N, C-alpha and C positions, 0 to 999 in steps of 0.2 A: 370251579376252584373254591374252597371253603373259606369265608372272610374270617379274619380275626376276632375273637370275642369282644363284645362291648367293653367288657371290664378291663381288658388290656389297655384300650384307648384311653378309658378314664384315669388310669394311673401312669399312663405315659406322660413324662415332662414334654412340654410344648417343643422345646428344642430338638428332642430325641425323636418325637413325632415328625417333625418337619424333616430332619435327616432322613427318617425312613421313607419319607415321601420322595425326597429328591433322588434318593437312591433308586426308588421304584421308577421315577421319570427317566433316569438314565437307562435303566433295563428296558422301559417301554421303548425309547427312541432306538435302542438297539435291535429291537425285535420288529419294530414296525416302521413303515414310512412315515415322514414328518407330519404329514396332514391327516394321518391316521391316528395321531395321539391326542387324546383328550382327557379330562379329569377322570372319566370311568376306566379307561385303559390304564391310567397310572395307579388308579385306585386297585386293579386287579394285580398289577405287578407289585403293589406295595403290600397286599394282604390286608387292604383296608376297605371300608366302604366309602362310596363316591362322596357322600355328604361329609365325611371326616377330611378328605382332600380339599374339597370346596370351602371348608370352615378354615382350615389352616392356611390355604392359599386362595382367598376369594377372587383374585385377580389372576388370570391366567399367564399374563405377560410376567408377573413377579415370579411365577413358578419357573418360567422359561429362564428369567434372568439366573436365577439362584442355581438352577441346573446347569446353566451355561457356566457360571463361575466355578461350581464344583467340579464339573468334568475338566475343564481346561487346567484346574489346579492338579487334577489327577496325571495329567499328561507328564512324562518323564519321570514319574516316581518309581518306576521299575527299571530304570536303565542301568545296566551293569558298569558302563564306563561313562566318563564325563566328556561332553563334546569338547573337540579342540578349538573350536571358534563358533561365532554365530551362525555362519553358513552350515556347520555341521549340526549346530542345535536344531536349525530349521530342518535339515534333511532328515534327522532322527525324528522331528514331530512329524514329518510327511509319512515316514515309514509307520508311525503309530497311527495316523490316519488310515493308511491303507488297511491296517490290521483291525481298525475300530471305525468302520465307515458311518455308524449311527451318528458319532459326534459331528462328523463332516455333514451329514444331513440336518442336524440341529443348527450348526453355523450358518449353511446355506438358508435356512428358514428364517432365522432372525435377522438377516441382511435385509428383508423387507420391512421388517419392524423398524430397525436403524434408519431406514431410507424415508418412513413415513412421519407424520406429525402425532403419533399416539403418544400416551402418556410416558410410557418407558423407552421412547426412542432415543432421547438423549442420553440415557444410561447405556444403552446398547452402543451408541456413537462412541461414548467416552472409552468403551472397552476396546474398540478398534484403534481409538488415538493412543490409548495406554500402550497397546501392542507394538505400534510403531515407535513409539518412544522407547520401549525395551529393547527392540531391535537396532535402534539407533545408538543407544547407550552401549550395547554388545559391539556394534562395529567400531565404536569410538576406542573401546578397550583394545579391540584386535588390531587396530590401526597403531595405537601406542605400544603394543607388545611387538610389532612387526609381522603379526599373522596375516594382515591385509594390507595392500597398497590402494588407497583410495584418493583419487584426485578430486572428486566432486563432493559436494556436501554430503555428509553421512547420512542425514535425514532423507535425501533424495535416494541413497544406496539402499537405505532401509525400506522406502516405499517401492522401489523395484524388487526387492528380494520378496516383499510381502506379496507383492502381484503375482510373482511366479508361484508362490506356495499357494494362494488362494485360488490362482488360475487352475492350477493341476488339481486341487480339491474338487473343483466343478468338474473337470475333466474326467477324473477317476469315477464320479458318480454317473455321467452320461456315456461314458466310453470305458466302461469296466476292462476292456481286453488291454488298455494302455498301461504300459509300465511306467508309472508315475515317478519312480526314483531315477530310471534312466533318463527321462525326459527332464528332470531336475537338474541332474549333472550336466546334460547339454546345455541347458540354460544358463547354469551357474558360470560356465566357462565362458559364454558369451558376455554375461554381466561383468564378470572380472576384467575382460578385456576392456570394457567401456568405463569401468571404475578407475582403471589406472591412466587413463587419459584425462589430464585437467581440463576443466570445463572452459571452452574458449571464451576469450574476453569479449563483450559485446562493445564495439567500437561505436563512438558518436561520430558520425561521419561530418556532421555540420562543424563540431567543434575541431575535429583534424584539419579540415579544409581552411578554417579561420585562422589556424596557427601557421600556416605555410605563408 
């Protein structure tokens, strides 16, 4: 593959150059397994020299974070219909995951960073927390509109919904014959049954006995 002329790099604005590299990284993760992608592979898919990629993104985890952010922002941008509820939104997202497994490979890869003590770990953990917050807010809107009936705290329901989504993401990678959407629908039916039942009250037996 012929690399771009060095003159092109000289006149490229840094932000435009960074965008080019991020889009190249997305292509790289679509084409290759997570652990096979490095600066040289991203350089190839970006049409740039490896030294340019390493200059713009001298820290690999920084490129991963920006790529993660851009890719997740692209999710849902080509939907022809708006989801009717938060559960529908997650289902549509899972359908997009099935069609674009490279993103799922990236998501699975960055989990190990989020669970570590590396410099960018906290930033990745923040992304996961923000996702739960978004689902929680969505479920709260659904409850207010009557689209969902949830008797447990909505942040717990959001955590459970995310667990189903992320669990099926992993399953579709290691068990490609699995119909993730069918399994999602089955899991959601079970979730909703549990959501409708109010959380049992934790009784203080000592206090109850003392009042007799």
